[in-house]
N, C-alpha and C positions, 0 to 999 in steps of 0.2 A: 697703581691707580690708572684707570683708563683715561685717555687724553681728554675726553669730554666730560668726565665726572665732575659734578659740582658738589663738594662735600658740605655737610652741615658744620656749623661752628663747633670746634672741639669742646667736648664736655657737656653739650646740651643738644636736645633733639631739634629737628628742623622746625622753623617757625611756620605757623599755619598759613597755608597758601591762600586761604580766604581773605586774610588781612592784606596780603601782598596784592591780591586782585582788586582791592578796594571795596569789598563787600561790607556795607555799613552794619550788617548784623553779625559780623565776625567778632567773637569775644575770646577766641582761643589764641593765646600767644605762644603756647607750647603744649607738648603732650601732657604735662602735669596738670595744667589748667583745664585741658580738654577732658581729662579723666573725671573731673568733678561732675560732668554731665553724662559723659558716655566714654566708651573705650576709644582711644585715639585710633585713627584710621590711616593706612597707607593705600593709595591708589596706584596700581602698577600697570604700565602699558609697554608693550614691545612694538618696535617700529622698523620699517624699511621703506623708504621713499613714500611716506604717507602724508605729504604736505597737503594733499587735496582734502583730507578728512581730519587731520590731527588737531587743527585749531578748534573745531567743533567739539571734539572729544575732550580736550584739556579744559576748554571753557566750562563744560559741565562738571568737571572734576576739581575746579579751582578752590573749592571749600575744604578740601581734604587737609589733614594735618601734615601729610607727607606725600609727595608726588614723585614717583620713580619712572623714568623712561629708559628702557634698554634698547639701543639701536644696533643694527647690524650692517652698517656701511652705507647709509643713505647718502645720495648725491644731490638731492633736491633741497628744499627749504625745511625739511623735517627738524634738523638740529636747531635751527634758528627759532622755529616756533616753540619747541620744547624749552629752550633757554628763556624765551620771552615770558613763559608762564612760571618760571622759577623752579622747574623740575630739577631733581638730581639726575643728571644725565650720565649714562654709562654706554660704552661701545664694546661689543663682542662679536666675533665672527659667528654667523648662523650655523648651527649644527643640526638641530631638528626642532620641531615645534615644541615638544614636551620639554626638552632640555633648556631651550631658550626661555620659555615661560617660568620654569622652576628657578632658573638663575635670577630672573627679575624678581620673583617672589622672595628669594633669599636676601636680596638687597634692601627689602623694605625695612623701615625704621621701627615699625610697630608690629604687634602680633596679629591684629586684625587687618586683613588685606581685601581690597576690592580689585579684581582682575578684569581689565578691559582690553579689547582689541582697538587698534587705532581707527577703525571705521565704525566704532560704536560710540554712543553718547548717552549720558543719563538725562532723563526728562526732569522737568521742574518738580514733580511730585516725589521723585526718587530720594532726594536728599533728606526730606523730613522723615520718610519711612525708614531709611537706613539709620539716621541718627537716633530715632526712637528705639529701633531694634538693638542698637549697640549700648543702650544705657545699662541694662543688666542682662546680657545674652546668656541664655541657659542651654544653648545648642552649639554645635561645632561649626555650623555654617547656615547660609541662607540661599535659597534659589530665587532668582529674579526673572520676571517675565520679559521677553524680548520681542518687540514689534519689528517686523521685517519690511524693508523696502521692497516693493513689488514693481520694479521697472519704472513706469512714469507716475506711480502713486505710492501710497504707504498703506500698510495693512490696516484694514478696518478694525475699529475697537471692538466690534461685536464678533469678530472671528477669533478662533482659538489661537492663543499665543503660547509657544513653548517656553518652559522655564529652564534656567541654567544656573548651576552652582557657581557663583562668582564672588560672593562675600563669605569669607571664612577665616577661622583662626588657623594661621599657618603652622602653629605648633602641633595641630591635629590633622594636617592635610598635606598632600603633595600632588603634583601632576601625575596622571597615569601615562602609560606608554602606548596607548592606542594609536595606530597609524592614522595620519591625516586629521582625525577628530579628537586629539588628545584633550583631556579636561581634568580639572582638579577633583580629587576624591578626599573625603574626610573620614576620620574615625570617630563617629558619634552621630547624634541625631541632627536632622536638617529640617528647617522650616521654609515655607515659601512666603516671600513678601510681595503680595499682589500689587501693592501701590508703588513699589520700587521698579517701575517700568524703565527699560532702556531701549534705545533704538539702534538698529543695524542698517547702515548705509552700504551694504555689500553687493547689491545687485541692481545697478542703475539701468541696465538694459538686458534684453534677451541674450545677446551675444556673450556678455559677461557670465550669465548663469550657465549657458551651454558650455563655455570654456571651463568653468569650474566642474561641471558634471563630468566632462571628459577627463580632466586631471584627477579628480577625486576617485573616480571609478578605477582608473589605472593604478593609483597609489594604494588601493585596498586589495589588489589581486594577490600579492604575496602573502598577506596576513590570512586571507580566506583559504589559500592553498595550504598553509601551515596548519590551519584548524580543521582541514579536511571537510570543507563545506559540502554537504550532500544535497540530493534532490534538486539539482540545478534546473533541470527541465521543468519541474513542477513550479519552482520559484519564478522562472522566467515567464511562464504561462499565466500564473494566477496572481502573483504578488503585485505586479504593476496596476492592474485594474482595481484590486482591492485598495491599494494605496491611493489611487485617484479618488475613489468614492469616499474613503475616509477623510481625505483632505478637503475635497470640494463640498461634500454634504455634511459630514459629521463635525468637521472643524470649521465649517461655515465659510469656506473660501469663496463661495458664491456671492457673499456680501461685497467682495472686492471687484465685481464685474469681470470684464475680460482679463484683467490682470490676474485675478484669482484663478480663473480657468487655465490660463497659460502657466501660471506657477504650479498648479496641481498636475497639469499634463507633463511639464518638463520634469517635475519631481518623480512622476511615475516612470518616465524614461530613464532617470538616474537609477532607480531601483532595478529596472530591466538590465541596464548596462553593467551594473556591478556584477551580476551573475553571468551575463553573457561573456564578459571578458575572462572570468574564471573558467567557464566552459571552453572558450577558445584556447586558453593556455593549456588545459589538459589535453584537448584533442590534437593540438599541434605539437605536443611533447615539450612544451616550454616550462613545465612545472618547476623543475629544479633550477632552471635559469632565472625564472621569476622570483623564486624564493631567495636566491643568492643576491639579487639586486633589489630586494624589497625595501630595505631601509633607505637606500639612495632614491628609489622611486618616490617613496613617501615624502622625503625631504624636498624633492623637486616640486611635488604637488603643493606642499605647504608654502614653498617660496612663491609659487604662482599665485596663491591666494593673497599673500601679503603684498605682492607687487600690485595686485588689483585694487 
């Protein structure tokens, strides 16, 4: 057992964290009682020095029947915050994003899992939508809309929000191994819960976004080389302006004012940089070298995100 693990009482599942958090509406003392209304739920979070955002994340997840936090060597107040919310806390060395997330999912007490990053938080409407969906789920998973922090403001409710598969039956799903942007995949139908909005506090300023763009684009080079990405010149020339128009006009980022313009412009630069770095690697003859160190590069990129 890891040194920070907080086990459930032997022979019974973890007590609902909603009751521990003092929620007057909490009526679930155990997974068995919870199942009378809905499938019991484990909320899973991976952490590394996330004291700045973790409290907000766990406060929004306190109603879950099981809360799992898998840490990878935090030196700030992350562990204290997780313990205060009654999470079952584990500690493992960081290997890569996909492996770390899957390890946390495997530690869940229940089949239905909600996967969150430490810089994300559920909104007030999300709980009701999730609990309703879990009463008699007929699908393998649910996609949830995520509103993004845009520097000094937050994404306008009228602009397009991307959806992410985060709520799923772990018996029918696993993390994929896509570099940098690894995500869960399920074997079965998926629905979108439009009311289950969650927030991403990942880009508080332009510098943070640019740092991520640089790290992510480098981490993707090896994978694109392995797949033999073609038409790089065409992609560098045409895809960035197409991306900008799609974001700013069709996804209505213009509703976010200058923050939306800057977000769309830096996103277009990210698209350009992804292909420019692959082009550079091929022209400089670094293709084999980049492929050889691809996995380590992706891990460093993911670590940069998590430290942010």
